[in-house]
C-alpha positions in Angstrom: 33.5 -7.3 -21.6 31.1 -9.5 -24.0 28.9 -10.3 -21.3 28.2 -6.6 -20.4 27.6 -5.9 -24.1 25.4 -8.6 -24.3 23.6 -7.8 -21.0 23.1 -3.8 -22.6 21.7 -5.1 -25.8 19.3 -7.5 -23.8 18.2 -4.3 -21.9 18.2 -2.1 -25.2 16.2 -4.7 -26.9 13.6 -5.1 -24.1 13.1 -1.3 -23.7 12.6 -0.9 -27.5 10.1 -4.1 -27.6 8.0 -2.9 -24.3 7.1 0.4 -26.4 6.8 4.2 -25.1 5.0 4.1 -21.4 3.2 7.5 -22.2 -0.3 7.8 -24.0 -1.4 4.4 -22.4 -4.9 4.5 -21.2 -5.6 3.5 -17.5 -6.9 0.1 -16.8 -10.7 -0.5 -16.7 -10.9 -1.7 -13.0 -15.0 -1.3 -13.1 -15.3 -3.3 -16.3 -12.8 -6.3 -15.0 -15.2 -6.1 -11.6 -11.9 -5.9 -9.5 -11.3 -2.9 -6.8 -7.6 -1.2 -7.6 -5.2 -1.2 -4.2 -5.4 1.5 -2.2 -2.9 2.0 0.6 -4.3 2.1 4.4 -4.9 5.6 5.9 -3.6 6.4 9.3 -5.9 5.7 12.2 -7.6 8.9 13.7 -6.1 10.1 17.0 -8.3 8.9 19.8 -8.1 8.2 23.5 -10.2 5.7 25.6 -9.8 4.9 29.4 -8.0 1.4 30.3 -9.0 -1.0 33.0 -7.6 1.1 35.6 -9.7 4.3 34.4 -6.4 6.1 33.1 -6.8 7.3 29.6 -4.7 5.8 26.8 -4.4 7.9 23.4 -3.5 6.2 20.6 -0.5 8.3 19.8 1.4 6.7 22.9 1.2 3.4 21.5 3.3 4.8 18.4 5.6 2.1 17.2 3.6 -0.9 19.0 1.0 -3.3 17.8 -2.6 -2.4 18.6 -5.2 -4.7 18.3 -8.8 -2.9 19.0 -12.2 -5.2 19.3 -15.4 -3.4 19.0 -18.3 -4.9 20.1 -21.9 -4.2 21.1 -25.1 -5.9 22.1 -28.2 -4.9 20.7 
């Protein structure tokens, strides 16, 4: 019982010390010269021929690891 009361008191003190979460300004990422994390976007659907000439669509490979190599000669 005493442990629970101490834990509740500790949580309450932490919340009061942290202050209200509203009214805070957003971080100035440009001023800190950092880029915020943006979750990756899904790859667009496309289809390409495999070595045997059959068409393979990205949607057909859902749930599998897909590694793409793009190269060119100039």
